[in-house]
N, C-alpha and C positions, 0 to 999 in steps of 0.2 A: 394093505394092498396081499392078497394072496400070495402063498410061500411057490406056487407055479409062474406067479405075476413076475415075480423077482426073481425069480430063476430065466425067466425067459429074455426080462431084461439084462440082468447082469451075462448073457450068452450074446446077448445083441450089443452091449456097451466092448464086451470081449474082441467081438468081429470089428468093430470100427474102430480100437485102440491098433489090433494087426494091421490094420488101412493104413491106418496111418502113421503107424512107424514105417510102413512102407517105401509112403510117400516122403516125409519130411523127418524121421531119422530119430532116436530116442531121448534127444536133449530137445527137442524144436519144444515151445511154450505149449500148443497147443496138445501135444502129445501127454507133456504131466498133466493138463487139464483132464484129460480123457483119462489118464492113470485115474485120479485123484477120483475122479466119479465114479470108476470102478470099483474103487476102494470100500466109496461108502457104500454101495450096494453091495459087496461083499461083507463087511463090518454087519448089515443092518441085513441078512440074512445070520451072517454066526448069531448075531446078537438073539434074533427068534428062535436060533437051534439050542443056544443056553437055556434061553428061559423056558422052552420046553422041556429040555434036561430036566432043568431046577426043580420044575410043578410035578415030574414026575419021581422023583424021589424020595 
C-alpha cells in the first residue's frame, strides 16, 4: 500500500471513529474495535517512516 493510500485510510478510519464515539460513546465495544483498527494503521504508517529514516542514515 502506498503512503498516500495509507494516509487516506487513516483519515477515513479517524472520521469513522469520531462518528461512532458520538453515537455510542467511548467505551462501546465497537468504538474500541475501530480505535484499535486506527492504532494498527498508525503503527503501520510509523513503521514505514522509521524504516525510511533508518535507511537514510
